[in-house]
Structures are given as C-alpha cells and as structure tokens.
N, C-alpha and C positions, 0 to 999 in steps of 0.2 A: 621681747614681743609679749604684749599685754593681752594674754588669753585668760578667760575664767570660765568655769562652769555657772550656768544660769538655768533656773527653772523656768517651765514654759508659764504662760500667762494664765490667770486664774480663769478665763473662759476656756482655755484648751485644757487644763485639768478638770474643769467641770464636763467638758465634752468628752473626755476620756473616761470619766467615771460612768457616764451615761452609756457610752457605748459597751463598757464592760458589762453593765446591767442588761442592756438589750441583747447583746450578742450571748450572754450567758443565758438569758431564757430560751433564746434560740437553739443554742447547742443542747442545752439539757432537754428540750422537747425533741430534737432529732436523735438525741441517745436513747431516750425514753422509747421512742418507736423501734429503734435497732434492738433494744434489750427485750422489748416485748415479742419482737419477732422470733428471736432466738437466744434466751437468756443464758443458756449453757455455753453457747459460743460466746457471748458477750463477756463473761466473766472467766472464760477459759484461760488459763495461764500455766504455762509449762515450768516446772521447778528447774532452775538453774544454780547450782551449787559449786560449779568448777569452771574457773575461766578457760576460755579457748586459748590454745598454745601462742597464737599471734599476740595475745595481750600481755603475756609474761615472759616471753623468751627474749634473749639478748642478740638476736641476729641483728637487729636494726641499730641497736646502741644500748649502752648500760643503763639499768634502771636505778634511780636514785631519789632521795627525798631530802627536803630542807623544810626547817619549821621556822615561821616568821610570826611573831607575837601569837604563839599558841596554835597557829593553822599550818598543818603540814601540806607540803606540795609536793607531787610526784612529778618526775620528769624522765625523759630518756635523752641521754647525751652521747654524741658521736663526734668524731673526728678530734685532731690534736687540740690540746689546750692552749697553744700559744698562737693559734690562728683567730682571725676575727670572729666574733660571736654572731650567731644568727638565732633569735628567739622565735619559735613558731607557736602561734595562737589559734587553736581550733575553733569550729563553730559550733553551733546548737542543732541537733543533740549528738555530740560527737565526744572524742577525748583525744590523746596525743596520736592514736592510730590513724587519724585523719591524714597524717603527714607521711605515711609508710612509702609512699613513691617519692618523696622529696629528700628523705633523711640521708640515705646513702649518697645520692649524687651531690648533694650540698656538702657533705662531710669530707668530700675529697680536697675541698680547699678552705672549708670554714669548720668552725666549732659549732655543731649544731645542737640546741635544747629544744625539744618539744615537751611542753608541760601540758599537765591535766590543770585547766582552770579550776578555781576554788569552786566547789559543788560538783565537778566531774570527775568521772574515772576514779582514781585511787587517791586523789586529793581528798582533804577532808571536806565535809558537807555541812556546814552550820545550817540551821534551819530558820533562823531569825532573818527577816526581811532587811533589817538595817545592815546586816553584814555584806550586803551586796549594793550598797550605795557606790555610786561611781567614784567619789572620794576615796573610799575604803579600797575599792578595787585597784584603782590607779596606784595608790600608795604602796600596796602589796606587791604589785608587779615591779614598780620601781626599786623596792627593797630586793625582790628576787633577782633583778639583773645585777644588783650590786654584790650578791653572794658569789658571783663568779669572777670578782676581782678585775673588772673591765671599767673603762670609763664610758664607753657607749657600745652599742650593738645595732645590727639591722633587726627589724621586725617585719615578719610575713604574718599576716592575720587572714583568715577566712571568715566570712559571715559575722558572727558575734564576736570572734576573736580580731577580726578586721576593725570593728566598732571600737573596741578597747584600744587597738593599736593607734587608730585616729586620735583618741584622747590622749594617750602617752605621748605621741609626737607633738601635738599641739600644746600640751602643757609642760613637757618636759624634753624640748627639742634637743637640748644639749646631751642627752644619753641615747639619743636615736641618730643613728648614721643614715641609713635609707630606711623607706618604709614601703612595703608592698601589701596593698589591700585587695583580696580576691573576693569578688562577688559581695562587696561591702560598701556602700555609700558613705559619705561624709555624715556624722551624726545629725545634722540638722536636714539631712534628705532621707536618713535611713528609714524613720517611722513613716514619714508621708508618702512613700513611693513604693510601698509593699503591694504586690499583686495577690488576687485571691485564687491562685491555681496549684497551691501546695499543701501538703498535710498541714503545715503550721502557716496557714494563711492569715490575712488580717483579722478575720472572724475569730480564729483561734487565739491569736495573740491578744485581741481584746478580752476573750474569755479567760485567758490565762492569769489576768489580774485578780481574779475572784479567789477566795481562799480555798484550798485543800480539793475542790472539785477537779482542777485541771489535771492533778496528779493522778486521780482515780481514772480519768478519761484516758490518760496516756497510757495506762496498763491494759486497757480493754483488749479483747480479742488477741491475746498473747503477744501484745506490743505490734500490733498491726501498723501502727504509726511509723514503726522503723521500717518495714517493709515499704510502706508509701514514700518514705522520705529516701531511701537508698535504692530506688528503682534501677538506677544505673548498675548496681551491683547484682540486682536480681535478674538482669537481661543475660548477664554472663554467667553460664552455668558451671564455670570452673569451680573446683574445690575450694581454692583460696578465697574467692569471692563470696561463697556461701559461709565461709568461716568468718570473714570480716562482719557480715550482716549478723551472725551469731554472737560475734563479739560486742557489738553494738547493743544487742538485745541484753546480754550478760550485765553489761555495765549500766543499763537502765531497767533492771528487772524488779527493782523494789520500789515502794512508793517514795521513800527518802532519797532515791537516786534522782528523782525528778523535782524534789522541792527546792534544792539550790540552783539548778539551772533555770527553772521557771521564776525564781526570785529576781534573776537578771531582767526579766520583761515585766516583773512588778515595779522596777525601779527606773530603768533606764528611758522608757518613753516620756517621763517628765522632765528630762534635763537635755540641754542643749549647750553648744560652744558658743561663746561670743568673743568676737576678736575684731579689731581694727586693722590687722595685718594678715598677710597671707602666712602660710607655714613655708618657711624656707628650706626644710630638708627635701632631699631627693625623693620623689615619689613615683611608684609604678601603680597603675589601677588596671586590675585584670577582671574581665567579666565574659561569660559565655553568651554567644549571640542568641541562643535559646532560653536564657535563664527565665524561668517561669515566676520567679520572685523579685528579681532585681531588674529594673528597667535600663536601659543604655542612658536614657535621659538623665537618670539620677547619677549615674557614673559622670557624665559629661558635666552635668552642673556641679559635682564634687570637686572638679579640677579648679573651680573659682577660688577654693580655699587654699590653693598650692601655687606657689611661685615657680616651681620646677617640677614638672609632672610628665608622665608618658602614661599613654592609654592603650592597652592591647585587647583586642577582642578575639576570643578563642572560637573559631568556626566550629559549629557541631557540638557545642559544649553547653550544658545548662548550669546548675547552681554549684556543681562541684567540678569546675575544669581542672583542678590539680590531681582530681582521681580519674576523671573521665578521659582526659587528654594530656596524661603525666609528661610524657616526652617534650610536647610543644611547650607546656608551663615551664617545664624545668629549664629548657634551652632560653626561654625568655627571661626567666628569674636570673640565671647566671650571667646571661649577657648585661642585664642591668646591674648586677651586683659587682662584676668584674671590671667594669669600665663605664665612663660617662657616655650617654648617648645624646644626640641632638633631642631637644625637647620637641616632641611632636605627638599628634595622634596617628596611630599605625594605620595607614590606608593601603596597606600592600595586599589586602584581600580583594577578592573578586568584586565586580560591580553589583552582584547579587547581595553580598555582604552590606555594601553601601545603602542598597534599598531597604535591607532590614533595619539599618539605623534610621533612616528616614522614616520606616514605618513606625518605629517605636516613639518617634519625635512628632508624629502627625498631628496630635492634639495640641502641641506646643511649637508650632512652626515659627512662630513670631520669636519666641524666647530663642529657640534653637540658632536663629540667625544672629542674635546678640552674642550668644555664648561663642559661637564659631568666629565671629569678628574679634570678639574679646581674645580668644586664644591665638588669632593671626596676629593681632597687634602686640600681645604680650611676649610672643617668641620672635618678634622682629621680622616677620616673613618667612621664617623657617618652616611654617606649614603651608607651604606653596602648593602641595597637592591636595589640600583639603578643600571641599566645595566652599566657594566663597559666600554663597547664598543658597537657602533653600527656596526654591521656586514653588513648588508643590509636591506632593508625595511621589517619590519614584524619579523626580528629575532633578539635576543639579547643573550648575555651570561652573567651569573651572577656570 
C-alpha cells in the first residue's frame, strides 16, 4: 500500500499561522481580564512533590522502562508474555493511567502494554519541537513495539493516541493486527472537525502553536484545565476518582510537563496522510454519542479510509467512553479482538440514538447519503439495517 505523509498546502499553512495569531490575541485578552479580576487565584498553584499511589503502585501491572535512541519510555505491562500484544496509546492531557479500566480485563487474554507517550507522564520530555515530528514519533513507536519481540500487535488509541495509531496502521500495516480508535477520527479529518465546547477547543488548539504562552496558561488556577477536562471524574465523589484527577494534576504540575504534549499540536496539524488505497487492517471506531469535541460525522467519514471497519457508538458517553462506560467499551473491544465480526455500523441502539446521528449530520445531509451508500456497497449489503437515505433531520427510510 502506497501511503505517505504529506504537508498541508501553503495556503493551509498560512491560514493556520494566521489563526494562531488571531486566537493568541483573543486568549491573551481573555486571560488578562481573568488575571485582573483575581490575580492571586489566577497564579495560585498547589505544590505537588509526591505522586498519588495510583500512579506508582503495581496493582494494574508492572512498571518498566526502555530507552530508544536516548529517549526513555515508561510503560505498565500486564498479562502473560506469550499472549498476543496489545499496545494502549493515551490521549491529551493524560498518561498510561487513562487505561486503568481496560488493563486488567484485557490482560486475561492478552499481553497488555500501556505506554506513557513521549513528553507525557514518566517518559522523557524533550523540549524541542522537532522531537515531535510525526515521522520521529511513528519511528519511535515502531521501535518500541519491536522491543517486545513480536511480529505485530493490536493498537488501541484514544484521542491523540488514536491519531498516532492511525498513522502507524497506515504506514506500517504489517506490524498492526487490529486497530481500535476511540474518539479519534482519521488524521485527514481530525483537525477540521474539532468542536469548540471543551477546555482544549479549537481556539485553544490554535493558541497552542504559539511559544511558551500555552504552557503558562495551562498552569493557571491550580491546573483548572484538568478539572474542566475530566468533569466525568468530578461528578463522581468517590475517593478513587478524586485521586485520579489529582494524579493528572501531578503529572502536569510543572511547565515542562506541558511543553512536550503541546509540541504534538505544534507539529501535527501541518501533516496529513496521502493514499490511493484503503487501510486493509481490521479497524474499530468507537465514539460517545454526546462527545463535545468529536463529531459522529467525522467518524463516519473516517471509515472511507478503511476497507474493513466497524463503528460503535456508546450511548451516554462523551470524549472518554473507555472511562465513562468502561464495561460497555471493554465488552465491545474484547468481542472485536477475539473474533471477526460482520462489517457493519452498529444500529442496535434506540431510535433516539439514530436521531442523534442524523442531528450531527444535519449540516452535511448530502454527504451523509453518499457515505452511507458507499458503506452499503462496500459491505455487499451487510449493512441492511442502516438507513439507506437521509430524507431530512430526524426521519429515515429503511
């Protein structure tokens, strides 16, 4: 398969730089007023010098390190070494702990490795932007997989980790058995379909390409951005959930803890995947039906790049379905990994869920018809229960 990484056009590069400048001015202005209103609170920061137990204990797996070309990677491993390998790639702003609900269930049948991506958690954090070029990142992850003495592995990625998973699967399909992307569209849709309803919305992502200011902003008000991002943990008053939020705050409590992660967003919006063929690996796309930052439209469009795909929509979940609805997501993952399924878009949800799908596609009804027809044709009619045409918002014909 002839797949390669390409840079966006000169016009797109210029547009991205202009947006960085515009939203930079906007964000700085908004932060200035917040600082002027309560400067003590704005720069307030709790001192954190001891990691929460959940970050360092061995209850989920063994903590290990490997060094590749001078870069140290931290990972947590569980399961027998003679079983098929599953690599878990977390999102932003997270670390290996993102997979706390998946490691044990998956390790019953698989060898599970949850890695801290470069720049995150206890892995090394080079500060140079060039260290986070997509070619460098993918080559390092490919080498990381090879250290486990396996020919291939399955990859599960969430958010930013899913984006990296797309690249690995497209560029090195021979080392990927199956790929699962959670809340993560294809790289060619990832950046264009971001919504402005989260702490790290499109405005902040454009702002993040500026030097050093985003790192300072992320630290404001004792890492309030962590509270905003993990609201699903804040809603549960259990001790463990509070510890998880504090664990994330510990992992991002210094300015240098943000430089590496933000450098991903200083590089990756400028690259795409170019291919004349679809990805042949079995693929599962999972998304929450109320995700404020990833549209269902972008997930469906992403299936155009896959010859063998499933789409699962998690009812009642937002951007972290593997944490919000872990039992549902784990069952779906295990069913997908343990055996082949018919290629289909899951329509076992209620009619209300179908309406939600159509609502998300209301601005692109014409395109939706083309996608659904293409899916139906590609799967030789297997998607018999999928609405054949979108008539208008809220109504289908089967």
